[in-house]
DRENTORLO-991739 format. One record per atom (N, C-alpha, C): residue in one letter; z, x, y. Coordinates in steps of 0.02 Angstrom, whole numbers, plus 50000, padded with zeros to 5 digits. Layout:
BEGIN
AZXY ...
//
This chain:
BEGIN
M428354569952406 M428384563552371 M428294557852420 R427874553152401 R427744547652446 R428104541252425 P428434537752472 P428724531252455 P428174526352435 L428344521752390 L427844516952367 L427894510352405 N427334506952408 N427344500252436 N427524495052383 Q427414496952319 Q427474492052266 Q428164492352234 G428674489652267 G429334489752238 G429824485252274 S430324482752236 S430864478852267 S431514480952235 G432064480652273 G432704483452250 G433224478352234 E433754480752199 E434324476652182 E434944480352206 L435374476852245 L435954480152275 L436584479152233 S437014484252235 S437674483552203 S438154480052251 D438774478852230 D439274475552272 D439444479652333 W439314486252332 W439464490552388 W438864491752433 G438324488052421 G437724488652463 G437294494652446 L437424497852388 L437024503552368 L436464501252322 E435884504252331 E435314502552290 E435404505652221 L435424501452168 L435514503952101 L434864504252062 K434484498852066 K433864498452028 K433294496352075 V432704498552058 V432114496452096 V431594493952046 Q431314488252061 Q430794485552017 Q430104487452043 C429724490852002 C429034492552020 C428604486352010 E428174484952058 E427754478952055 E427014480752051 L426854486952033 L426164489152031 L425794486451971 C426104486751912 C425744484551852 C426144479251815 P425854476051765 P426194470451732 P426834472251695 K426974478651686 K427584480551652 K428204479451695 L428124479351761 L428664477651807 L429304481451790 C429234487951782 C429804492151763 C430384491451813 L430984490251787 L431594490251826 L431894497251819 V431844501151872 V431974508351867 V432674509951893 E433074513051849 E433744515151867 E433714521051916 S434244521951955 S434274527452002 S434194534151965 G433734538251990 G433614544751960 G433154544651900 Q432914538751882 Q432484538051823 Q431774536251844 S431314536651797 S430614534751809 S430434528551769 G429884525451789 G429614519951750 G429224522651691 E428884518151655 E428514520151595 E427944524951610 C427694524851671 C427144529351688 C427364536451699 R428024537551705 R428334544151713 R428284547151783 V427884544151828 V427764547251892 V428054543351951 R428384537751937 R428704533751989 R429454534051977 I429804537052025 I430514538552015 I430934535252069 N431494532452049 N431974529452095 N432404535052123 I432284536852185 I432664542052219 I433054538952277 D433704538552268 D434144535652319 D433934528552337 G433744524752287 G433574517752298 G432874516452324 V432464521652328 V431764520952350 V431304523352294 L430834519152276 L430364520952224 L429834525652254 R429764531552224 R429304536552252 R428834539052197 T428224540752219 T427764544052173 T427824551552181 V427864555052125 V427954562352128 V427304566052115 V426734562452112 V426094565852099 V425604565052158 Y425834562052212 Y425384560852269 Y425104567552296 G424444568052295 G424114574052321 G424154580052276 F424344579052213 F424404584652166 F424014583152102 P423354583852104 P422964582752043 P423084588351992 C423044586551928 C423094591651876 C422414593251846 S421924589051863 S421234590151839 S420754588751896 M420254593051903 M419744591951954 M419094595451932 Y418564591551923 Y417924594251901 Y417364590551937 I416784593651938 I416174590151958 I415804588251894 D415774581851881 D415444579251822 D414784575851840 P414334575251793 P413774570651803 P414054563551802 V413814559251845 V414074552451849 V413994548851782 E413494550951743 E413374547751677 E413964548751630 K414384553751643 K414944555251598 K415514550251605 K415514546151657 K416094541851670 K416234536451617 P415794533051583 P415074533051594 P414874527651645 L414424529651691 L414094524851735 L413344526251730 F412974521451705 F412254522251696 F411854518551749 H412184514551790 H411834510551841 H412094512151911 F412344518151920 F412624520151984 F412404527352000 L411974527952050 L411744534452075 L411574539252019 P411114537451974 P410964541751916 P410754548751936 G410984553551896 G410794560451907 G411194564151960 T411694560851989 T412094564152041 T412744566852012 G413024571852047 G413674574352029 G414224570252061 I414804570052030 I415354566152057 I416004570152049 L416344571252105 L416974574952103 L417504570552070 S417784573052015 S418224568951973 S418924571951970 I419424567751981 I420114570151983 I420584565751941 A421164568651926 A421704564951893 A422364568251907 T422894564351903 T423574567051901 T423854565651832 V424444568251818 V424764566651754 V425004559351755 G425154556851695 G425464550251689 G424974544651672 C425244539451641 C424854533351628 C425344527751614 N425144521651632 N425584515951619 N425444512651551 L424924515151516 L424804513151447 L424934519151402 H425034517851338 H425184523251291 H424744522451229 C424094523051239 C423614521851185 C423684527251131 K423724524951070 K423824529551014 K423204533951001 N422644531951029 N422024535651020 N421824539651082 C422274540451130 C422094543451194 C421774550251186 Q421204551251219 Q420864557751215 Q421124562751267 N421484560251317 N421774564651368 N422534564551366 W422814563851306 W423534562951299 W423934568851326 Q423624574851327 Q424004580651352 Q424204579951425 I423824575951463 I424024574851533 I424254567651545 S423984562851508 S424184555851521 S424874554251494 Q425074557651440 Q425704555951407 Q426234561451416 T426204564851471 T426684570151484 T427064568751549 N427554572851563 N427964572051623 N427734576751678 P427804574651741 P427574578951796 P427904585751798 E428524586251773 E428884592651776 E428754597151715 D428334594851670 D428164598851611 D427884605651633 P428184611251610 P427954617851633 P427254619551610 Q426994615951560 Q426314617251536 Q425784613951581 I426004609751626 I425544606251671 I425454610151736 S424844611351753 S424694614751817 S424394609651865 A424754608451918 A424514604051971 A424474608052036 Y424014606152078 Y423914610052140 Y423834605252198 P424054607352257 P424034602852315 P423314601452337 C423164595052343 C422514592952367 C422584586052399 P422824585752460 P422904579252494 P422234575952505 P422224569552521 P421594565952528 P421084569252574 E421314572052629 E420854575252676 E420484581052643 R420854585052605 R420544590752571 R420084588352515 L420284583152480 L419874580452426 L419184578352452 V419184574552506 V418554572252535 V418144578252560 S418484583052589 S418134589052613 S417814592852556 L418164593352500 L417884596852442 L417274593252414 A417304586552412 A416734582652388 A416124583652433 K416244583652498 K415694584852545 K415404591852535 G415834596752529 G415614603652522 G415214604752459 A415354600752407 A414994601352343 A414384596752341 N414234593352396 N413664588752400 N413714583152349 C414324580952335 C414424575252291 C414434568852333 P414024564052318 P414014557852358 P414594553152342 S414994554852290 S415534550352270 S416104554152237 I416674550752235 I417284553452204 I417494548552149 A417684551452091 A417934547352036 A418674548652025 Y419044543252018 Y419754543552002 Y419784541651928 T419944546451885 T419774545851814 T420234549951770 Y420024551251709 Y420364555351658 Y421014552351632 T421514551151676 T422104547451655 T421984540251676 D422284537951730 D422104531351757 D422284531051830 P421814529251874 P421954528951945 P422494523851964 V422624519151920 V423174514451934 V423834518151941 V423934523251899 V424584526651898 V424684531051960 Y424144533651987 Y424204537352050 Y423894533352107 Y424094527152109 Y423804522052152 Y423774524052225 E424324526452253 E424354528052325 E423874533752343 Y423834538652300 Y423384544252310 Y422654541752306 T422514537452257 T421844534552250 T421674530452312 Y422144526152333 Y422014521752389 Y421864525652454 D422294530352470 D422204534152532 D421564538352530 S421424541252472 S420814545352465 S420194541052470 A420204535252436 A419624530852437 A419484528252507 K420014526552543 K419934524052611 K419634529452656 L419874535552649 L419614541052689 L418894542652670 A418744542452605 A418064543752582 A417584538452609 R417794532152609 R417364526852636 R417224527952710 E417724530152747 E417624531652818 E417144537452828 S417074541652777 S416624547352781 S415954545952746 A415814539452735 A415174537252706 A415084539752634 M415634540652598 M415604542552528 M415774536552485 R415564536752422 R415694531352375 R416304533052331 N416624527752305 N417214528552263 N417124524952197 V417344528452143 V417264525852075 V417944525952040 L418104520552006 L418704520251964 L418484520351891 V418804524551851 V418744524251778 V419434522351753 T419514516351729 T420184513451724 T420244508451667 A420844507751642 A421014502451595 A421204496051631 A421254496451698 A421374490651740 A421994486651721 Y422524490251702 Y423164486951688 Y423574487051752 V423454481951794 V423704482151862 V423814474951885 N424284473951930 N424414467351958 N423904465652012 A423814459252024 A423274456852066 A423314459252138 E423914459152168 E423964460852239 E423774468052255 P424054473052221 P423834479952235 P423114481152215 W422884477852162 W422194478652140 W421704476152193 E421844470352220 E421424467452272 E421384472052333 K421954474952351 K421974479552408 K421544485752396 L421574488452336 L421194494452320 L420444493052316 L420264487252290 L419554485752279 L419144485752344 K419464485052400 K419104484952464 K418754491652476 Y418974496852443 Y418694503552455 Y418344506452393 V418194502152344 V417894504352282 V417174501952279 D416734506252255 D416024504552248 D415814503052177 A416124506552129 A415934505552059 A416544506852015 A416554503851956 A417104504851909 A416844504251838 N417054508951796 N416984508051725 N417664506051698 I417704500151670 I418344497351648 I418354496951572 D418884499651542 D418984499251470 D419224492251451 L418844489051408 L419084482951376 L419204484951304 K419824486251287 K419994489751225 K419964485351164 G420074478951172 G420064474251117 G420114467251145 M420134462351102 M420124455451125 M420734451451105 T421274454851085 T421884451351068 T422494454851098 D423004450951110 D423644453751133 D423934458351080 D423834456451016 D424104460650962 D423814467650965 F423164468250977 F422854474850981 F423144478751040 Y423174475551098 Y423444478951157 Y424164481051147 R424574476851116 R425274478551108 R425364484251057 E425004483851001 E425104488550947 E424774495350961 V424194495250993 V423824501451004 V423944504451073 C424044500251123 C424054502551193 C424714501551229 S425174497851200 S425794496151234 S425654492251298 G425224487251292 G425044482951349 G424874475951326 T424564472151369 T424334465451353 T423634464451380 L423294459451354 L422584458451368 L422444454951434 K422784449551448 K422604445151504 K422564448651571 P423044453051590 P422994456451654 P422354460551661 V422124463451606 V421504467351608 V420914462851621 Q420884457251586 Q420334452551597 Q420334449951669 N420924448351695 N420964445951764 N420714451251813 A420904457551801 A420694462951846 A419944463951843 M419644463251784 M418924464051778 M418554458551816 I418794452451810 I418484446851845 I418544447851921 M419124450151943 M419224451452015 M418744456852040 A418654462152001 A418224467552022 A417504465152029 K417264461351981 K416574458851985 K416494453952043 A417004449752054 A416974444852108 A416984448352176 A417274454352179 A417304458152242 A416654461652259 G416154461052215 G415514464052229 G415454471252206 I415934473552167 I415924480452142 I415464480752081 L415094486252075 L414704487352016 L415174488751958 V415184484451909 V415634485151852 V415234486751789 E415444492051754 E415194493451687 E415794493351641 V415684491251579 V416224490151532 V416154494951473 T416714497851451 T416714502051392 T417184499051339 N416944499051277 N417354497051220 N417314502551167 L417874505751154 L417914510851102 L418014507351035 L417544508450989 L417574505050925 L417984509350876 I418574506850857 I419024510450813 I418994507450743 P418794511350693 P418734508650625 P419374505050602 T419264499150574 T419774494650545 T420184490850598 L420124492550662 L420544489450712 L420174484550758 N419574486450781 N419204481950827 N418454482350816 D418244484250756 D417534485550744 D417184480450700 K417514474850685 K417194469750645 K416674466050687 P416114464050657 P415594460550695 P415844454650734 E416294450650705 E416544444750741 E416964446750802 Q417324452350798 Q417704454850855 Q417244457250910 I416724460750891 I416234463150940 I415884457250973 R415714452350934 R415364446450962 R415804442651011 E416434441950995 E416904438551040 E416954442351107 L416994448951103 L417034452951164 L416414452151206 C415834452451175 C415204451851212 C415124444951244 R415334439851209 R415304433151238 R415764432551299 W416344435651294 W416804435451352 W416494439151411 V416214444951399 V415914448751454 V415354444751487 K414924441851447 K414364438051477 K414624431951516 A415104428351488 A415344422351520 A415724423751584 N416084429351587 N416524430651643 N416274435851692 L415844440451669 L415594445751713 L414844445351723 G414494441951679 G413774441151686 G413394445551637 G412824443051615 G412414446551566 G412134453051591 E412104453951658 E411834460151686 E412334465851684 T412964464551666 T413484469651665 T413344474751610 P413254481151627 P413134486251576 P413724486751528 M413564487151464 M414064487451411 M413984493951372 H414524497851366 H414514504151330 H414964503651268 F414674504751209 F415074505351148 F415144512751132 S415764515051129 S415894522151119 S416154523651049 R415964529451024 R416194531550959 R416894534350962 F417314532050917 F418004534550910 F418004541050870 F418424545750891 F418564551750852 F419324552150844 P419564554650786 P420284555050775 P420634559250829 R421114556150863 R421464559350918 R422194557250919 Y422614561450946 Y423304559950963 Y423684556950904 K423854550550905 K424234547350852 K423794543450803 M423134544450808 M422674540950763 M422224545950727 R422524551350705 R422134556350669 R422004554350596 H422324548950574 H422234546750505 H421614542350496 L421314540250551 L420714535950546 L420084540150551 P419544537950519 P418914541650523 P418554540250588 A418074544450605 A417644543150662 A417224536950649 T417034533650702 T416624527550696 T415954529250665 P415754525750612 P415094526950583 P414544525250633 P414014529250637 P413464527750683 P413174520750674 K413164518350612 K412894511650598 K413284506250635 T413944507150639 T414374502250673 T414164501650746 L414014507250778 L413804507150848 L413134503750856 D412674505050810 D412024501850813 D412094494250805 V412514492250759 V412634485050748 V412944481850810 A413414485350841 A413734482750902 A413214481750957 R412754486450964 R412234485851016 R411784479851001 E411614478950938 E411184473250919 E411544466650933 I412184466350916 I412574460150929 I412594458651004 A412734463751044 A412794462851116 A412134460251145 M411584463051124 M410934460751151 M410774453751126 S410974452151065 S410854445351039 S411264440151076 E411834442451106 E412254437851144 E412074437551218 G411524440951236 G411274440251304 G411484445551353 L411784451051329 L411924456651374 L411284460751381 L411104462351442 L410444465151457 L410414472751452 Y410984475951464 Y410984483351465 Y411554485651420 V411384488051361 V411894489751312 V411784496951289 Y412334500851290 Y412274508051278 Y412764510251223 I412594515951194 I413014519051143 I413234525851169 G413894527351162 G414164533551190 G414534537751139 N414644544051156 N414994548851114 N414604550851052 I413954549351052 I413524551250997 I412804550851021 A412374555150995 A411664554851014 A411354548450987 S410944545251027 S410614539051007 S409924538751038 K409424537550998 K408734537751022 K408604532551076 E408864526551066 E408754521151114 E409394519051150 G409964520651121 G410594518051148 G410844521451210 Q410474526451235 Q410664529651298 Q410154528351353 N409634524751338 N409104523351387 N409194516551419 T408914515851479 T408904509351513 T408204506451508 Y408164500251484 Y407524496851476 Y407514490651521 C406934488851544 C406854482851586 C406984476751543 P407444472351564 P407564466251525 P406994461251530 G406524462451577 G405954458051584 G405384460051538 C405084465851551 C404494467951512 C404664472951457 K405304474951451 K405554479251398 K405314486551403 M405014488451459 M404784495251467 M405364500051481 L405274506251460 L405774511351473 L405814512951548 L406424512751575 L406524514051646 L406864520851658 I407424521951624 I407784528251631 I407894531151562 E407644537051551 E407734540451487 E408274545751494 R408754545751448 R409314550451450 R409374554251385 S409634560251391 S409834564151334 S410544566651348 G411034563651316 G411724565051334 G411844562751405 Y412064567451448 Y412194565751518 Y411614567851564 T411054569751534 T410494572251573 T409954566951580 I409714566051641 I409154561451654 I408504565051640 L408114562551592 L407464565551577 L406914562551620 Q406964556051634 Q406504552851681 Q406814546551708 N406654545051770 N406894539051804 N406294535851838 R406064530251811 R405464526951834 R405604521351884 L406234520251900 L406394514751947 L406084516052015 K405854510752047 K405584511052114 K405984506252158 D406404509052201 D406824504952245 D407234499952206 G407494502152149 G407924497752109 G407554492552069 R406894493252063 R406494488352027 R406094491651971 C405914487651922 C405464490051869 C404774491151899 P404464497051889 P403804498351918 P403244494451883 D403394491651825 D402874488151786 D402854480651800 C403454477451806 C403454470151816 C403804468151881 G404114472951915 G404424471451980 G405114468451976 K405414467951916 K406064464851909 K406614469151941 D407074465951978 D407644469452005 D408104471551947 I408344477651950 I408794480251898 I409484481051927 Y409974478151895 Y410664478251920 Y410904485351927 G411164487051986 G411454493651995 G411464495852067 V411734501752078 V411724505152144 V411294511352133 W410704511452162 W410214516552145 W410114521752198 Q410374520552259 Q410284525552313 Q410824524652365 
//
């Protein structure tokens, strides 16, 4: 177990540490001795806040980078992807709830030792140019993510976050120094949505997204469209306007199809038409690269030049069928295409 940097304590009259406040995310959990915060993996042990998942991933796979989804980052490459248990949000629609909403000591969870040095070595051995911290949320296993990302950067490897970005500014800024790309979930555009569906708030996520883009990281945004909750055209339009105004029109936007999961099995899957409408709205609002996920789409998975409109990258699911980019530019009109291409 590793002691955390993100914590401050409260002393009793006898000088004994009773509670520790976690300062990693906006929830600012005040953790009693022997107890954990909301993420389940930060425990107050003898007055010191410790992470109990450091170096113990419960999931590890080599994925296509397109699965993250990242469509503008090293297309066609494999990416070593890891997660530990736990999450600081509690989304009712979580697709990985079996690991994100469980406890580290759950006997059904299998975790195995893989310290940062071994993680980087495994990525090298598998010829993966990058590592993704994903599946649950890298914020919750922050120290493991930070140390691994720093070591990977020293080994000339790239680092990717797939995250809801519910994190405080200071630790986020520190981590971003070693991050190359991030797909960030923007789940909705109101505090009510975040509180009722995710057990969080909106503003910290928006701040984290702005910070990531300002730090020069390649940012792609995902919005899961949930029927009756965040799929109205005016809600989609508001989200797209915010992305363009704060992150830039070149920021790739992914609209994903919802399927009934976890505590939202009573809702239907997102109709394909809703995703098509969302893509049309986003492009009408000036977003240049707009994609549809979790469903086959003839045009919604391809990258087109925003200048001459020619097809640049053709995809089928997570497979690249053709990539016509030349040194990150359109071969037909020469326009620079936003992304990390080599």
